[in-house]
TORKOL-4160 file (C-alpha; in steps of 0.2 Angstrom, whole numbers, padded with zeros to 4 digits, m for minus):
387
<pt num="1" X="1329" Y="0476" Z="m0237"/>
<pt num="2" X="1345" Y="0472" Z="m0235"/>
<pt num="3" X="1344" Y="0454" Z="m0238"/>
<pt num="4" X="1337" Y="0458" Z="m0256"/>
<pt num="5" X="1350" Y="0471" Z="m0258"/>
<pt num="6" X="1364" Y="0455" Z="m0253"/>
<pt num="7" X="1355" Y="0442" Z="m0267"/>
<pt num="8" X="1358" Y="0457" Z="m0280"/>
<pt num="9" X="1372" Y="0460" Z="m0275"/>
<pt num="10" X="1379" Y="0441" Z="m0278"/>
<pt num="11" X="1368" Y="0439" Z="m0292"/>
<pt num="12" X="1380" Y="0453" Z="m0300"/>
<pt num="13" X="1393" Y="0444" Z="m0295"/>
<pt num="14" X="1387" Y="0428" Z="m0299"/>
<pt num="15" X="1383" Y="0435" Z="m0318"/>
<pt num="16" X="1400" Y="0444" Z="m0319"/>
<pt num="17" X="1410" Y="0428" Z="m0314"/>
<pt num="18" X="1407" Y="0422" Z="m0332"/>
<pt num="19" X="1418" Y="0435" Z="m0341"/>
<pt num="20" X="1415" Y="0426" Z="m0359"/>
<pt num="21" X="1396" Y="0426" Z="m0361"/>
<pt num="22" X="1396" Y="0444" Z="m0352"/>
<pt num="23" X="1408" Y="0453" Z="m0365"/>
<pt num="24" X="1400" Y="0441" Z="m0378"/>
<pt num="25" X="1384" Y="0451" Z="m0373"/>
<pt num="26" X="1389" Y="0467" Z="m0372"/>
<pt num="27" X="1400" Y="0464" Z="m0389"/>
<pt num="28" X="1388" Y="0460" Z="m0396"/>
<pt num="29" X="1374" Y="0473" Z="m0391"/>
<pt num="30" X="1390" Y="0486" Z="m0398"/>
<pt num="31" X="1393" Y="0482" Z="m0415"/>
<pt num="32" X="1373" Y="0473" Z="m0419"/>
<pt num="33" X="1366" Y="0489" Z="m0424"/>
<pt num="34" X="1383" Y="0496" Z="m0433"/>
<pt num="35" X="1387" Y="0483" Z="m0444"/>
<pt num="36" X="1369" Y="0480" Z="m0450"/>
<pt num="37" X="1367" Y="0500" Z="m0454"/>
<pt num="38" X="1384" Y="0499" Z="m0461"/>
<pt num="39" X="1378" Y="0485" Z="m0473"/>
<pt num="40" X="1365" Y="0494" Z="m0480"/>
<pt num="41" X="1375" Y="0509" Z="m0482"/>
<pt num="42" X="1388" Y="0500" Z="m0494"/>
<pt num="43" X="1373" Y="0488" Z="m0502"/>
<pt num="44" X="1362" Y="0506" Z="m0506"/>
<pt num="45" X="1377" Y="0513" Z="m0512"/>
<pt num="46" X="1377" Y="0501" Z="m0525"/>
<pt num="47" X="1362" Y="0504" Z="m0530"/>
<pt num="48" X="1364" Y="0522" Z="m0531"/>
<pt num="49" X="1382" Y="0520" Z="m0542"/>
<pt num="50" X="1371" Y="0509" Z="m0553"/>
<pt num="51" X="1359" Y="0523" Z="m0554"/>
<pt num="52" X="1373" Y="0536" Z="m0560"/>
<pt num="53" X="1384" Y="0525" Z="m0568"/>
<pt num="54" X="1374" Y="0526" Z="m0586"/>
<pt num="55" X="1383" Y="0511" Z="m0595"/>
<pt num="56" X="1375" Y="0499" Z="m0604"/>
<pt num="57" X="1379" Y="0483" Z="m0610"/>
<pt num="58" X="1372" Y="0473" Z="m0625"/>
<pt num="59" X="1373" Y="0463" Z="m0637"/>
<pt num="60" X="1366" Y="0466" Z="m0656"/>
<pt num="61" X="1363" Y="0485" Z="m0653"/>
<pt num="62" X="1369" Y="0487" Z="m0672"/>
<pt num="63" X="1353" Y="0478" Z="m0675"/>
<pt num="64" X="1343" Y="0494" Z="m0667"/>
<pt num="65" X="1350" Y="0510" Z="m0671"/>
<pt num="66" X="1333" Y="0518" Z="m0665"/>
<pt num="67" X="1335" Y="0512" Z="m0649"/>
<pt num="68" X="1355" Y="0517" Z="m0651"/>
<pt num="69" X="1351" Y="0532" Z="m0655"/>
<pt num="70" X="1338" Y="0534" Z="m0639"/>
<pt num="71" X="1350" Y="0527" Z="m0627"/>
<pt num="72" X="1363" Y="0539" Z="m0633"/>
<pt num="73" X="1354" Y="0553" Z="m0633"/>
<pt num="74" X="1350" Y="0549" Z="m0613"/>
<pt num="75" X="1366" Y="0552" Z="m0610"/>
<pt num="76" X="1374" Y="0534" Z="m0608"/>
<pt num="77" X="1387" Y="0526" Z="m0616"/>
<pt num="78" X="1386" Y="0510" Z="m0627"/>
<pt num="79" X="1396" Y="0494" Z="m0619"/>
<pt num="80" X="1397" Y="0479" Z="m0631"/>
<pt num="81" X="1395" Y="0462" Z="m0621"/>
<pt num="82" X="1408" Y="0448" Z="m0622"/>
<pt num="83" X="1403" Y="0432" Z="m0630"/>
<pt num="84" X="1407" Y="0423" Z="m0616"/>
<pt num="85" X="1393" Y="0436" Z="m0606"/>
<pt num="86" X="1383" Y="0423" Z="m0598"/>
<pt num="87" X="1399" Y="0414" Z="m0590"/>
<pt num="88" X="1407" Y="0430" Z="m0584"/>
<pt num="89" X="1390" Y="0435" Z="m0577"/>
<pt num="90" X="1389" Y="0419" Z="m0568"/>
<pt num="91" X="1405" Y="0422" Z="m0563"/>
<pt num="92" X="1403" Y="0442" Z="m0558"/>
<pt num="93" X="1417" Y="0447" Z="m0571"/>
<pt num="94" X="1401" Y="0457" Z="m0575"/>
<pt num="95" X="1394" Y="0472" Z="m0567"/>
<pt num="96" X="1378" Y="0474" Z="m0576"/>
<pt num="97" X="1365" Y="0467" Z="m0584"/>
<pt num="98" X="1367" Y="0463" Z="m0603"/>
<pt num="99" X="1354" Y="0469" Z="m0617"/>
<pt num="100" X="1348" Y="0455" Z="m0629"/>
<pt num="101" X="1344" Y="0465" Z="m0646"/>
<pt num="102" X="1336" Y="0452" Z="m0661"/>
<pt num="103" X="1344" Y="0452" Z="m0674"/>
<pt num="104" X="1327" Y="0456" Z="m0684"/>
<pt num="105" X="1326" Y="0471" Z="m0673"/>
<pt num="106" X="1325" Y="0484" Z="m0688"/>
<pt num="107" X="1316" Y="0474" Z="m0698"/>
<pt num="108" X="1301" Y="0474" Z="m0686"/>
<pt num="109" X="1303" Y="0491" Z="m0682"/>
<pt num="110" X="1301" Y="0498" Z="m0700"/>
<pt num="111" X="1285" Y="0486" Z="m0702"/>
<pt num="112" X="1281" Y="0493" Z="m0685"/>
<pt num="113" X="1279" Y="0472" Z="m0677"/>
<pt num="114" X="1281" Y="0471" Z="m0658"/>
<pt num="115" X="1298" Y="0468" Z="m0652"/>
<pt num="116" X="1305" Y="0458" Z="m0637"/>
<pt num="117" X="1320" Y="0463" Z="m0629"/>
<pt num="118" X="1328" Y="0453" Z="m0616"/>
<pt num="119" X="1337" Y="0457" Z="m0601"/>
<pt num="120" X="1351" Y="0443" Z="m0595"/>
<pt num="121" X="1359" Y="0442" Z="m0577"/>
<pt num="122" X="1361" Y="0430" Z="m0564"/>
<pt num="123" X="1353" Y="0431" Z="m0547"/>
<pt num="124" X="1367" Y="0427" Z="m0538"/>
<pt num="125" X="1376" Y="0444" Z="m0545"/>
<pt num="126" X="1370" Y="0457" Z="m0536"/>
<pt num="127" X="1379" Y="0471" Z="m0545"/>
<pt num="128" X="1372" Y="0466" Z="m0561"/>
<pt num="129" X="1355" Y="0464" Z="m0554"/>
<pt num="130" X="1354" Y="0482" Z="m0547"/>
<pt num="131" X="1356" Y="0487" Z="m0563"/>
<pt num="132" X="1341" Y="0482" Z="m0569"/>
<pt num="133" X="1331" Y="0495" Z="m0564"/>
<pt num="134" X="1338" Y="0509" Z="m0571"/>
<pt num="135" X="1339" Y="0499" Z="m0586"/>
<pt num="136" X="1319" Y="0494" Z="m0587"/>
<pt num="137" X="1316" Y="0512" Z="m0584"/>
<pt num="138" X="1328" Y="0517" Z="m0600"/>
<pt num="139" X="1317" Y="0503" Z="m0609"/>
<pt num="140" X="1302" Y="0508" Z="m0605"/>
<pt num="141" X="1307" Y="0527" Z="m0609"/>
<pt num="142" X="1311" Y="0520" Z="m0626"/>
<pt num="143" X="1295" Y="0512" Z="m0629"/>
<pt num="144" X="1286" Y="0527" Z="m0623"/>
<pt num="145" X="1294" Y="0539" Z="m0633"/>
<pt num="146" X="1291" Y="0524" Z="m0649"/>
<pt num="147" X="1273" Y="0523" Z="m0646"/>
<pt num="148" X="1272" Y="0543" Z="m0646"/>
<pt num="149" X="1282" Y="0544" Z="m0660"/>
<pt num="150" X="1270" Y="0531" Z="m0672"/>
<pt num="151" X="1254" Y="0542" Z="m0666"/>
<pt num="152" X="1261" Y="0558" Z="m0672"/>
<pt num="153" X="1267" Y="0550" Z="m0689"/>
<pt num="154" X="1246" Y="0544" Z="m0688"/>
<pt num="155" X="1240" Y="0560" Z="m0687"/>
<pt num="156" X="1235" Y="0557" Z="m0667"/>
<pt num="157" X="1239" Y="0566" Z="m0654"/>
<pt num="158" X="1246" Y="0561" Z="m0640"/>
<pt num="159" X="1238" Y="0570" Z="m0627"/>
<pt num="160" X="1223" Y="0557" Z="m0631"/>
<pt num="161" X="1233" Y="0544" Z="m0621"/>
<pt num="162" X="1236" Y="0557" Z="m0605"/>
<pt num="163" X="1219" Y="0563" Z="m0603"/>
<pt num="164" X="1223" Y="0557" Z="m0582"/>
<pt num="165" X="1238" Y="0564" Z="m0575"/>
<pt num="166" X="1239" Y="0556" Z="m0557"/>
<pt num="167" X="1251" Y="0563" Z="m0545"/>
<pt num="168" X="1255" Y="0556" Z="m0527"/>
<pt num="169" X="1253" Y="0566" Z="m0510"/>
<pt num="170" X="1262" Y="0560" Z="m0496"/>
<pt num="171" X="1252" Y="0565" Z="m0479"/>
<pt num="172" X="1269" Y="0562" Z="m0469"/>
<pt num="173" X="1271" Y="0575" Z="m0455"/>
<pt num="174" X="1282" Y="0589" Z="m0459"/>
<pt num="175" X="1295" Y="0585" Z="m0447"/>
<pt num="176" X="1294" Y="0565" Z="m0451"/>
<pt num="177" X="1309" Y="0557" Z="m0459"/>
<pt num="178" X="1310" Y="0544" Z="m0468"/>
<pt num="179" X="1315" Y="0527" Z="m0461"/>
<pt num="180" X="1312" Y="0514" Z="m0475"/>
<pt num="181" X="1330" Y="0506" Z="m0472"/>
<pt num="182" X="1329" Y="0509" Z="m0453"/>
<pt num="183" X="1316" Y="0500" Z="m0452"/>
<pt num="184" X="1323" Y="0484" Z="m0447"/>
<pt num="185" X="1332" Y="0492" Z="m0432"/>
<pt num="186" X="1318" Y="0491" Z="m0418"/>
<pt num="187" X="1318" Y="0472" Z="m0420"/>
<pt num="188" X="1338" Y="0472" Z="m0418"/>
<pt num="189" X="1337" Y="0480" Z="m0401"/>
<pt num="190" X="1321" Y="0469" Z="m0397"/>
<pt num="191" X="1334" Y="0454" Z="m0398"/>
<pt num="192" X="1348" Y="0463" Z="m0392"/>
<pt num="193" X="1338" Y="0465" Z="m0379"/>
<pt num="194" X="1333" Y="0447" Z="m0378"/>
<pt num="195" X="1349" Y="0439" Z="m0380"/>
<pt num="196" X="1358" Y="0450" Z="m0367"/>
<pt num="197" X="1347" Y="0445" Z="m0354"/>
<pt num="198" X="1348" Y="0426" Z="m0357"/>
<pt num="199" X="1363" Y="0421" Z="m0351"/>
<pt num="200" X="1362" Y="0431" Z="m0335"/>
<pt num="201" X="1343" Y="0422" Z="m0331"/>
<pt num="202" X="1349" Y="0406" Z="m0336"/>
<pt num="203" X="1366" Y="0408" Z="m0324"/>
<pt num="204" X="1356" Y="0413" Z="m0309"/>
<pt num="205" X="1342" Y="0398" Z="m0310"/>
<pt num="206" X="1346" Y="0382" Z="m0320"/>
<pt num="207" X="1367" Y="0386" Z="m0321"/>
<pt num="208" X="1366" Y="0389" Z="m0299"/>
<pt num="209" X="1356" Y="0372" Z="m0300"/>
<pt num="210" X="1369" Y="0363" Z="m0310"/>
<pt num="211" X="1385" Y="0368" Z="m0301"/>
<pt num="212" X="1374" Y="0363" Z="m0284"/>
<pt num="213" X="1373" Y="0384" Z="m0275"/>
<pt num="214" X="1356" Y="0382" Z="m0276"/>
<pt num="215" X="1354" Y="0371" Z="m0260"/>
<pt num="216" X="1363" Y="0381" Z="m0249"/>
<pt num="217" X="1358" Y="0398" Z="m0255"/>
<pt num="218" X="1340" Y="0392" Z="m0250"/>
<pt num="219" X="1348" Y="0385" Z="m0234"/>
<pt num="220" X="1346" Y="0405" Z="m0230"/>
<pt num="221" X="1330" Y="0413" Z="m0220"/>
<pt num="222" X="1326" Y="0421" Z="m0234"/>
<pt num="223" X="1309" Y="0420" Z="m0243"/>
<pt num="224" X="1304" Y="0414" Z="m0260"/>
<pt num="225" X="1297" Y="0434" Z="m0264"/>
<pt num="226" X="1317" Y="0439" Z="m0259"/>
<pt num="227" X="1324" Y="0425" Z="m0270"/>
<pt num="228" X="1313" Y="0430" Z="m0285"/>
<pt num="229" X="1314" Y="0451" Z="m0283"/>
<pt num="230" X="1336" Y="0447" Z="m0279"/>
<pt num="231" X="1337" Y="0436" Z="m0296"/>
<pt num="232" X="1325" Y="0447" Z="m0306"/>
<pt num="233" X="1333" Y="0464" Z="m0301"/>
<pt num="234" X="1350" Y="0458" Z="m0307"/>
<pt num="235" X="1348" Y="0450" Z="m0324"/>
<pt num="236" X="1338" Y="0467" Z="m0327"/>
<pt num="237" X="1352" Y="0477" Z="m0324"/>
<pt num="238" X="1361" Y="0467" Z="m0333"/>
<pt num="239" X="1348" Y="0469" Z="m0348"/>
<pt num="240" X="1349" Y="0489" Z="m0345"/>
<pt num="241" X="1366" Y="0488" Z="m0346"/>
<pt num="242" X="1364" Y="0477" Z="m0362"/>
<pt num="243" X="1350" Y="0492" Z="m0369"/>
<pt num="244" X="1362" Y="0505" Z="m0366"/>
<pt num="245" X="1377" Y="0499" Z="m0374"/>
<pt num="246" X="1365" Y="0496" Z="m0390"/>
<pt num="247" X="1358" Y="0512" Z="m0390"/>
<pt num="248" X="1376" Y="0521" Z="m0388"/>
<pt num="249" X="1382" Y="0512" Z="m0401"/>
<pt num="250" X="1369" Y="0522" Z="m0414"/>
<pt num="251" X="1380" Y="0539" Z="m0411"/>
<pt num="252" X="1397" Y="0532" Z="m0419"/>
<pt num="253" X="1386" Y="0523" Z="m0433"/>
<pt num="254" X="1381" Y="0540" Z="m0440"/>
<pt num="255" X="1397" Y="0546" Z="m0441"/>
<pt num="256" X="1404" Y="0530" Z="m0454"/>
<pt num="257" X="1389" Y="0530" Z="m0464"/>
<pt num="258" X="1395" Y="0536" Z="m0480"/>
<pt num="259" X="1379" Y="0535" Z="m0492"/>
<pt num="260" X="1369" Y="0553" Z="m0491"/>
<pt num="261" X="1353" Y="0543" Z="m0494"/>
<pt num="262" X="1354" Y="0532" Z="m0477"/>
<pt num="263" X="1362" Y="0545" Z="m0469"/>
<pt num="264" X="1348" Y="0557" Z="m0470"/>
<pt num="265" X="1336" Y="0543" Z="m0465"/>
<pt num="266" X="1345" Y="0538" Z="m0449"/>
<pt num="267" X="1347" Y="0556" Z="m0439"/>
<pt num="268" X="1348" Y="0548" Z="m0419"/>
<pt num="269" X="1347" Y="0560" Z="m0406"/>
<pt num="270" X="1349" Y="0562" Z="m0387"/>
<pt num="271" X="1330" Y="0565" Z="m0386"/>
<pt num="272" X="1328" Y="0550" Z="m0397"/>
<pt num="273" X="1340" Y="0540" Z="m0385"/>
<pt num="274" X="1329" Y="0544" Z="m0371"/>
<pt num="275" X="1314" Y="0542" Z="m0378"/>
<pt num="276" X="1322" Y="0520" Z="m0384"/>
<pt num="277" X="1327" Y="0521" Z="m0365"/>
<pt num="278" X="1309" Y="0526" Z="m0359"/>
<pt num="279" X="1299" Y="0512" Z="m0372"/>
<pt num="280" X="1311" Y="0499" Z="m0366"/>
<pt num="281" X="1313" Y="0501" Z="m0348"/>
<pt num="282" X="1298" Y="0489" Z="m0345"/>
<pt num="283" X="1300" Y="0476" Z="m0356"/>
<pt num="284" X="1316" Y="0475" Z="m0352"/>
<pt num="285" X="1310" Y="0470" Z="m0334"/>
<pt num="286" X="1296" Y="0460" Z="m0341"/>
<pt num="287" X="1307" Y="0449" Z="m0351"/>
<pt num="288" X="1319" Y="0445" Z="m0338"/>
<pt num="289" X="1306" Y="0442" Z="m0328"/>
<pt num="290" X="1301" Y="0429" Z="m0341"/>
<pt num="291" X="1316" Y="0422" Z="m0343"/>
<pt num="292" X="1319" Y="0417" Z="m0326"/>
<pt num="293" X="1303" Y="0409" Z="m0322"/>
<pt num="294" X="1307" Y="0397" Z="m0340"/>
<pt num="295" X="1323" Y="0393" Z="m0334"/>
<pt num="296" X="1317" Y="0390" Z="m0316"/>
<pt num="297" X="1314" Y="0372" Z="m0318"/>
<pt num="298" X="1328" Y="0368" Z="m0329"/>
<pt num="299" X="1340" Y="0356" Z="m0322"/>
<pt num="300" X="1354" Y="0359" Z="m0333"/>
<pt num="301" X="1361" Y="0376" Z="m0342"/>
<pt num="302" X="1358" Y="0367" Z="m0358"/>
<pt num="303" X="1339" Y="0365" Z="m0356"/>
<pt num="304" X="1337" Y="0381" Z="m0349"/>
<pt num="305" X="1345" Y="0389" Z="m0364"/>
<pt num="306" X="1334" Y="0378" Z="m0377"/>
<pt num="307" X="1318" Y="0385" Z="m0366"/>
<pt num="308" X="1323" Y="0402" Z="m0366"/>
<pt num="309" X="1326" Y="0401" Z="m0385"/>
<pt num="310" X="1307" Y="0404" Z="m0386"/>
<pt num="311" X="1308" Y="0422" Z="m0382"/>
<pt num="312" X="1319" Y="0424" Z="m0398"/>
<pt num="313" X="1305" Y="0416" Z="m0408"/>
<pt num="314" X="1290" Y="0424" Z="m0401"/>
<pt num="315" X="1296" Y="0441" Z="m0402"/>
<pt num="316" X="1297" Y="0442" Z="m0421"/>
<pt num="317" X="1283" Y="0432" Z="m0424"/>
<pt num="318" X="1271" Y="0446" Z="m0412"/>
<pt num="319" X="1280" Y="0461" Z="m0421"/>
<pt num="320" X="1274" Y="0454" Z="m0438"/>
<pt num="321" X="1256" Y="0456" Z="m0432"/>
<pt num="322" X="1255" Y="0471" Z="m0440"/>
<pt num="323" X="1255" Y="0461" Z="m0457"/>
<pt num="324" X="1238" Y="0454" Z="m0453"/>
<pt num="325" X="1230" Y="0472" Z="m0451"/>
<pt num="326" X="1237" Y="0481" Z="m0468"/>
<pt num="327" X="1223" Y="0497" Z="m0463"/>
<pt num="328" X="1224" Y="0504" Z="m0445"/>
<pt num="329" X="1229" Y="0493" Z="m0429"/>
<pt num="330" X="1215" Y="0487" Z="m0422"/>
<pt num="331" X="1217" Y="0496" Z="m0403"/>
<pt num="332" X="1220" Y="0482" Z="m0392"/>
<pt num="333" X="1236" Y="0480" Z="m0400"/>
<pt num="334" X="1244" Y="0494" Z="m0389"/>
<pt num="335" X="1242" Y="0484" Z="m0373"/>
<pt num="336" X="1251" Y="0470" Z="m0384"/>
<pt num="337" X="1271" Y="0469" Z="m0376"/>
<pt num="338" X="1284" Y="0468" Z="m0389"/>
<pt num="339" X="1272" Y="0474" Z="m0402"/>
<pt num="340" X="1268" Y="0491" Z="m0395"/>
<pt num="341" X="1285" Y="0493" Z="m0392"/>
<pt num="342" X="1292" Y="0489" Z="m0411"/>
<pt num="343" X="1277" Y="0502" Z="m0418"/>
<pt num="344" X="1283" Y="0516" Z="m0404"/>
<pt num="345" X="1302" Y="0516" Z="m0410"/>
<pt num="346" X="1296" Y="0515" Z="m0427"/>
<pt num="347" X="1292" Y="0532" Z="m0424"/>
<pt num="348" X="1306" Y="0536" Z="m0413"/>
<pt num="349" X="1316" Y="0534" Z="m0429"/>
<pt num="350" X="1305" Y="0542" Z="m0440"/>
<pt num="351" X="1306" Y="0558" Z="m0429"/>
<pt num="352" X="1286" Y="0557" Z="m0425"/>
<pt num="353" X="1278" Y="0564" Z="m0408"/>
<pt num="354" X="1277" Y="0547" Z="m0396"/>
<pt num="355" X="1258" Y="0546" Z="m0391"/>
<pt num="356" X="1260" Y="0547" Z="m0375"/>
<pt num="357" X="1242" Y="0537" Z="m0371"/>
<pt num="358" X="1254" Y="0521" Z="m0380"/>
<pt num="359" X="1267" Y="0524" Z="m0367"/>
<pt num="360" X="1260" Y="0524" Z="m0351"/>
<pt num="361" X="1248" Y="0508" Z="m0358"/>
<pt num="362" X="1265" Y="0498" Z="m0362"/>
<pt num="363" X="1272" Y="0501" Z="m0347"/>
<pt num="364" X="1256" Y="0494" Z="m0338"/>
<pt num="365" X="1255" Y="0480" Z="m0347"/>
<pt num="366" X="1273" Y="0477" Z="m0344"/>
<pt num="367" X="1271" Y="0480" Z="m0325"/>
<pt num="368" X="1256" Y="0465" Z="m0324"/>
<pt num="369" X="1265" Y="0452" Z="m0335"/>
<pt num="370" X="1281" Y="0455" Z="m0325"/>
<pt num="371" X="1271" Y="0455" Z="m0309"/>
<pt num="372" X="1264" Y="0438" Z="m0314"/>
<pt num="373" X="1278" Y="0429" Z="m0318"/>
<pt num="374" X="1287" Y="0436" Z="m0301"/>
<pt num="375" X="1273" Y="0428" Z="m0291"/>
<pt num="376" X="1277" Y="0413" Z="m0302"/>
<pt num="377" X="1293" Y="0413" Z="m0298"/>
<pt num="378" X="1293" Y="0416" Z="m0280"/>
<pt num="379" X="1282" Y="0400" Z="m0278"/>
<pt num="380" X="1291" Y="0390" Z="m0289"/>
<pt num="381" X="1308" Y="0395" Z="m0283"/>
<pt num="382" X="1309" Y="0384" Z="m0264"/>
<pt num="383" X="1298" Y="0368" Z="m0274"/>
<pt num="384" X="1314" Y="0368" Z="m0286"/>
<pt num="385" X="1326" Y="0363" Z="m0275"/>
<pt num="386" X="1317" Y="0349" Z="m0270"/>
<pt num="387" X="1314" Y="0339" Z="m0286"/>
């Protein structure tokens, strides 16, 4: 027991030696989630700002007095677009899309003919693109009013067109929160775990081999199992620190979010933090074991870094599995590490109740895979030195 403890302390000391790399991992875990949520907050505020702006920029509005009257009645202000609106939209000087009204609009209205209204905007101009949805909604309202007016003039009741009314009924639990914007958070936490422990796992295997310190370690009377466990525990502890820092970064982030919609969606408390730790602890242990096993046979830090980056590719791919099953996920997905954690984290962020069976299964699946990779590492440990 004392030998294993000594190995753990030694590996932790080695991991702490490269302070620059370690601080990079820790700082990334601290600022990653806040930065993402702040960006979402700004973007969402821009979208909502366009909704509340109630301005329409147009060319040729004088050709459609009916449309002008409708827009003004909705409480909008009509702005005349500059002659060089195309250039200004590309240079992002215009923050609104431009409504183009044809010159024969009034004549077509008078004859009951179809009119084509165009909306011009540059796709690189995000602010103008955000204004597209409220403008389309406004024009749809005008189109509907025009149709109803034509039917009324012909003596046809508009009720004939609306004999069926459809309403959406949301079956979300009363205590469940919306988490549309925060659906990416679980993936960011998972990636923080992978990146956080990756450098420690490489340093304790390929890094030691490259520095020539692995062979002297093998001269001590310790078994492969003790070495594997000691290195794995050290890497797992580093991963747990990264996980804890990432989760702690959620709390100050809530105070920084200015957008009310996002603030209402992202409500993270101590209970949620505890659930995150409960769900992700076995995954941290499993990923640490996998990364050590992947980098063990590598002869250089660079080679191990390339190999362990496979885990950063596999995790997003596994998380996309539910896309293949748009309905209810198959029962076997509960046994797939990363996938089941991703689903449970989403439920926590929505305020839904955890499925404790799923929690237990996730622990078992992660423990089995951790044991498999530790056994592999223990058997491979002394063979690697001889290669």
